[in-house]
C-alpha positions in Angstrom: -8.4 -19.1 -2.9 -6.3 -16.7 -0.7 -3.2 -18.9 -1.6 -3.9 -18.1 -5.3 -4.3 -14.4 -4.3 -0.9 -14.4 -2.6 0.7 -16.0 -5.7 -1.0 -13.4 -7.9 0.3 -10.6 -5.6 3.8 -12.0 -5.9 3.5 -12.2 -9.7 2.2 -8.6 -9.8 5.2 -7.5 -7.7 7.7 -9.4 -10.0 6.1 -7.8 -13.0 6.4 -4.4 -11.4 10.1 -4.9 -10.7 10.6 -6.2 -14.3 9.1 -3.0 -15.6 5.9 -4.7 -16.9 3.8 -2.0 -15.2 0.6 -2.5 -17.2 0.5 -6.2 -16.6 1.3 -5.6 -12.9 -1.4 -3.0 -12.7 -4.0 -5.3 -14.2 -3.2 -8.1 -11.7 -3.2 -5.7 -8.8 -6.6 -4.3 -9.8 -8.0 -7.9 -10.0 -6.7 -8.5 -6.4 -8.4 -5.3 -5.2 -11.6 -6.3 -6.9 -11.4 -9.7 -5.2 -11.1 -7.8 -1.9 -7.6 -9.2 -1.3 -6.4 -6.3 0.8 -3.1 -7.7 2.2 -0.7 -4.9 3.2 1.8 -5.8 0.5 -1.1 -5.7 -2.1 -2.2 -2.3 -0.9 1.4 -0.9 -1.0 1.7 -2.2 -4.6 -1.7 -0.7 -5.5 -0.6 2.6 -4.1 2.4 2.8 -6.3 0.4 1.9 -9.3 -2.4 4.4 -8.3 0.1 7.3 -8.5 1.0 6.3 -12.1 -2.7 5.9 -13.0 -4.4 8.8 -11.3 -6.2 6.6 -8.8 -4.9 8.2 -5.7 -8.2 8.9 -4.1 -9.3 5.3 -4.3 -5.9 4.1 -3.0 -6.0 6.6 -0.1 -9.5 5.3 0.9 -8.4 1.7 0.7 -5.3 2.2 2.8 -7.0 4.3 5.4 -9.7 1.7 5.8 -7.1 -1.1 6.1 -5.3 0.9 8.8 -8.6 1.4 10.7 -9.2 -2.3 10.6 -5.9 -3.0 12.4 -4.5 -6.4 13.1 -1.3 -6.0 11.2 2.4 -6.2 12.1 4.2 -3.0 13.1 6.2 -3.1 9.9 3.0 -3.5 7.7 1.4 -0.7 9.5 4.4 1.5 9.0 4.5 0.5 5.3 0.9 1.6 4.9 1.6 4.9 6.6 4.6 5.5 4.3 2.5 4.6 1.2 -0.2 7.0 2.3 2.5 9.7 2.7 3.6 9.2 -0.9 -0.1 9.2 -2.1 -0.8 12.5 -0.2 2.4 14.0 -1.5 1.4 13.1 -5.1 -1.9 15.0 -4.8 -0.4 18.0 -3.1 -1.6 17.3 0.4 1.8 18.0 2.0 0.7 18.4 5.6 -1.1 15.0 5.4 2.0 13.5 3.7 4.3 14.8 6.4 2.1 13.5 9.2 1.8 10.1 7.7 5.5 9.9 7.0 6.3 10.9 10.6 4.0 8.2 11.9 5.4 5.6 9.6 9.0 6.5 10.6 8.1 6.5 14.3 6.7 3.0 13.9 10.0 1.8 12.4 12.0 2.8 15.4 13.1 -0.2 17.5 11.3 1.1 20.6 7.9 0.8 18.7 8.5 -3.0 18.1 7.9 -3.7 21.8 4.3 -2.5 21.7 
């Protein structure tokens, strides 16, 4: 089942890159509905959410995933950067800046040792 989900996620990403945004959005929503909350799926969802006025839901999903932990430093950084974009898109600039700073700090090589 999760193998099928990872294939769906890859397909949704390919569709996004190819400009097939509606088809990608539909697949991404199916993944979220199936509770497939892999970091790459959530980052994809966040990009779609900004185009589809679903930022509040995306923010909640990404914040909950960050609280759950258990991700690589790069995935954690990616979720912080996605949250920065989401907060920026809804005019929460202080939150956007704070999340971007955390995301960037995690991308520094010194953070990889922790």
